[in-house]
Each structure stands twice: as C-alpha cells, then as structure tokens.
C-alpha positions in Angstrom: 64.8 -16.8 -103.5 64.0 -13.1 -104.2 60.3 -14.0 -104.4 60.5 -15.8 -101.1 62.1 -12.7 -99.5 59.4 -10.5 -100.9 56.7 -12.8 -99.5 58.4 -12.8 -96.2 58.6 -9.0 -96.2 54.9 -8.7 -97.1 54.0 -11.2 -94.4 56.0 -9.2 -91.8 54.3 -5.9 -92.9 50.8 -7.4 -92.8 51.5 -9.0 -89.5 52.6 -5.6 -88.1 49.5 -4.0 -89.5 47.4 -6.7 -87.9 49.1 -6.3 -84.5 48.6 -2.5 -84.7 45.0 -2.9 -85.6 44.6 -5.4 -82.8 46.2 -3.1 -80.2 44.1 -0.2 -81.4 40.9 -2.3 -81.0 41.8 -3.5 -77.6 42.6 0.0 -76.5 39.3 1.3 -77.6 37.5 -1.6 -75.9 39.4 -0.9 -72.6 38.5 2.8 -72.8 34.8 2.1 -73.5 34.6 -0.4 -70.6 36.3 2.0 -68.2 33.9 4.8 -69.1 30.9 2.5 -68.6 32.2 1.4 -65.2 32.9 5.0 -64.2 29.4 6.1 -65.2 27.5 3.1 -63.6 29.5 3.3 -60.3 29.5 7.1 -60.1 33.3 7.2 -59.8 35.3 10.5 -59.7 38.2 8.7 -61.3 38.2 6.7 -64.5 39.1 3.0 -63.6 41.9 1.1 -65.2 40.8 -1.8 -67.4 43.2 -4.2 -69.0 42.1 -6.9 -71.4 44.7 -9.7 -71.6 45.5 -12.2 -74.3 46.4 -11.9 -78.0 44.9 -11.5 -80.5 42.1 -9.4 -79.0 40.1 -9.4 -82.3 39.8 -13.1 -82.3 38.6 -13.1 -78.7 36.1 -10.4 -79.5 34.7 -12.3 -82.5 34.2 -15.4 -80.4 32.9 -13.2 -77.5 35.3 -15.0 -75.1 38.0 -13.0 -73.3 40.9 -14.8 -71.6 41.3 -12.3 -68.8 40.1 -8.8 -67.8 41.8 -6.9 -65.0 40.0 -3.9 -63.4 41.3 -1.4 -60.8 38.9 1.2 -59.3 39.4 3.9 -56.7 36.8 5.5 -54.5 34.0 3.0 -54.8 31.1 3.4 -52.5 29.2 0.3 -51.2 26.2 0.1 -48.9 26.7 -1.6 -45.5 23.9 -1.9 -42.9 22.2 1.3 -44.2 25.5 3.3 -44.1 27.8 4.2 -47.0 31.2 2.4 -47.0 33.9 3.9 -49.1 36.3 1.4 -50.6 39.5 3.3 -51.4 40.8 0.7 -53.9 39.1 -2.3 -55.5 40.9 -4.7 -57.9 39.5 -7.6 -59.8 40.9 -10.3 -62.1 38.2 -11.9 -64.2 39.1 -15.0 -66.2 37.4 -16.8 -69.1 34.9 -14.0 -69.6 32.0 -14.9 -72.0 30.1 -12.0 -73.5 26.5 -12.2 -74.6 25.4 -11.6 -78.2 24.8 -7.8 -77.7 28.0 -7.4 -75.5 25.8 -5.9 -72.8 26.6 -8.5 -70.1 29.1 -11.2 -69.4 29.8 -14.1 -67.1 33.4 -14.8 -65.8 34.2 -18.4 -65.1 36.3 -17.4 -62.2 37.3 -14.2 -60.4 39.6 -13.0 -57.7 40.2 -9.6 -56.2 40.7 -7.4 -53.2 39.2 -4.3 -51.5 41.2 -1.9 -49.4 39.3 -0.1 -46.6 40.9 2.8 -44.8 40.3 3.0 -41.0 38.7 6.5 -41.4 36.2 4.9 -43.8 35.6 2.0 -41.5 35.0 4.4 -38.6 32.4 6.3 -40.6 30.6 3.1 -41.5 30.5 2.0 -37.8 28.1 3.1 -35.1 28.1 6.7 -34.1 31.0 7.6 -31.8 33.0 4.5 -32.8 36.6 4.8 -34.1 38.5 2.0 -35.7 42.3 1.8 -36.0 45.1 -0.7 -36.5 45.3 -3.4 -33.9 48.0 -5.8 -35.3 47.7 -9.6 -35.0 46.9 -11.7 -32.0 49.2 -14.6 -30.8 47.8 -17.0 -33.4 48.1 -14.5 -36.3 44.4 -13.4 -36.5 43.9 -9.9 -37.8 42.8 -7.3 -35.2 41.7 -3.7 -35.1 41.5 -1.3 -32.2 37.9 -0.2 -31.6 37.3 2.9 -29.4 33.8 3.9 -28.3 32.1 6.1 -25.7 29.8 4.2 -23.4 27.3 5.8 -21.0 27.7 4.4 -17.5 25.6 5.9 -14.6 25.1 9.1 -16.6 28.7 9.5 -17.5 30.3 8.8 -20.9 33.4 6.7 -20.5 35.7 5.8 -23.5 36.6 2.2 -23.8 39.2 0.8 -26.3 39.5 -2.9 -27.1 41.2 -5.2 -29.6 38.7 -6.8 -31.9 39.2 -9.7 -34.3 38.2 -9.0 -37.9 36.8 -11.9 -39.8 34.4 -12.9 -42.6 31.1 -14.6 -41.8 28.9 -15.9 -44.5 29.6 -14.8 -48.1 29.2 -11.0 -47.7 29.6 -9.9 -44.1 32.6 -8.5 -42.1 32.5 -9.2 -38.4 34.3 -7.3 -35.6 34.3 -9.1 -32.2 36.2 -8.1 -29.1 37.9 -11.0 -27.4 38.0 -9.3 -24.0 36.1 -6.4 -22.4 37.9 -4.4 -19.7 35.7 -4.4 -16.5 33.6 -7.2 -17.8 33.0 -8.4 -14.2 30.8 -5.3 -13.6 27.1 -6.4 -14.1 25.7 -5.4 -17.4 28.9 -3.6 -18.5 30.1 -6.2 -21.0 26.7 -6.3 -22.9 26.7 -2.5 -22.9 30.2 -2.2 -24.4 29.7 -5.0 -26.9 26.5 -3.3 -28.0 28.7 -0.5 -29.2 31.8 -2.2 -30.5 30.8 -5.7 -31.7 29.1 -5.5 -35.0 28.6 -7.2 -38.4 28.6 -5.2 -41.6 27.0 -6.8 -44.7 28.5 -5.5 -47.9 25.7 -5.0 -50.4 26.2 -4.9 -54.2 28.6 -7.7 -54.8 28.2 -9.2 -58.3 26.3 -12.5 -58.4 28.7 -15.3 -57.8 31.2 -13.2 -55.8 31.9 -13.7 -52.1 34.2 -12.3 -49.4 37.1 -14.7 -48.7 39.3 -13.4 -45.8 40.4 -10.2 -44.1 43.9 -9.0 -43.3 44.7 -5.9 -41.3 47.6 -3.5 -42.2 48.8 -0.3 -40.7 46.9 1.8 -43.3 43.7 -0.2 -43.5 42.0 -3.5 -44.0 42.4 -5.7 -47.1 39.4 -7.9 -47.9 39.9 -10.6 -50.6 37.1 -11.7 -52.8 36.6 -14.8 -54.9 34.0 -16.0 -57.3 32.8 -18.6 -59.8 30.4 -18.0 -62.6 30.3 -14.3 -61.8 27.6 -12.3 -63.6 28.6 -8.9 -64.8 26.1 -6.3 -66.1 27.1 -4.1 -69.0 
C-alpha cells in the first residue's frame, strides 16, 4: 500500500510538472503569435491571443490546434482607396492546421466581428459626409443617419437621410437611403444619392473569410464575419 501511495504521489507531481510546462509553452506561443500579428498589422497595441484546448504540447506536436481566439484594437483596413479604422476586431478560429514550418495555417472554420465607430465610418465616406446612429426601421433593418452637403443652384444645402446598412457580396458594406427628401425636384434625387449612397469594399480579408451581416448600435456598426478553410499567413 505504501508503494502504491508513493507511486500516486509521484504521478501527481509529474502531472503537475507536465501541466506547468504545458501552460508555460502555450503562454510563450500566445506571446509570439501576438507579437507577429502586432508587427505584420502595424498595431499600436499588442493583440490578445488565446490558444484553447489541453494539452497544448500534444496539439503543437501534431500541428493541429483546437481553437485560437484573437482580439485586436485599432486595425486599419483599405476601403475604396480610403483607410478605414476598425476599432475592435475579434476572431475565433477552430481546427487550425499548421504547416511543417509553422509559418502558415488553415482554419477549418472561423467566426468573428469588427466594430466600426461612426467617426471612422465618416472619415472613410465621401468628403463632407457624416455618418451617425439611425436605429432600426419598422422591419428591424439596421440604419444609419447620413448627412451631406449638396450643391443646388450654386448653394450648398445639407441633407440628412436614414440609410439602410447591409452586406452585398462577400466583402462589401452598402449604405442606401430608402427615401430622399424633395425627390420630386428634377435631378435632386440623383444628386443627393451620388453623395450619400455608396458601397465600401473591405480589402485584406483572409482567404476564405467573408462578411456576414451588419448591426447598428448607438456607438458604432458591428459587422460579423464567417469563413471556411481560412488561410492564415504567419
């Protein structure tokens, strides 16, 4: 019985050492991944990287990770030749397979979201256009309020409309006004829509990722993304 107790104690101690080594290894891997993301994306803040699943060492040896969660702040994307700041970007990558050199990976599936502030959306819009919260319409579609100065007979007149925000294609956000005040005036509707209706293609999405839907909130717009067989560069 004493020998059994000794073996049990040894097993517990070795198990504890293995767990400690495993947690140390995963912490180092998370830190290195965060530094690489910060450098490649030119971020001011170090992102948060969390590698799920236990044990990590077994996953690393097989080059297959159960789940990797990433949160980044202040990411800059390109949209229609303009910079678009994404204040917060989150991603959950599942069944991630690493290549032999650990320099790239493919996630079997991915979900995430990007939060865009209204100030950032305004800067990415056409000159003189301001975007703010517009609530929901009667059927629950997300809306924003778009204000723009329009030149009419030599005078600049400000017009504000409620525009529906939606996703078109796999990588484009669309703003479209349902109604234009004074649309009965010849040429006015086309003039106003030329300023406030627009599509913004989000460049730089990883291969396999696409925009899913858009939801407006009082402090910005949340865009959800989904993906299958998402390719990730190291």
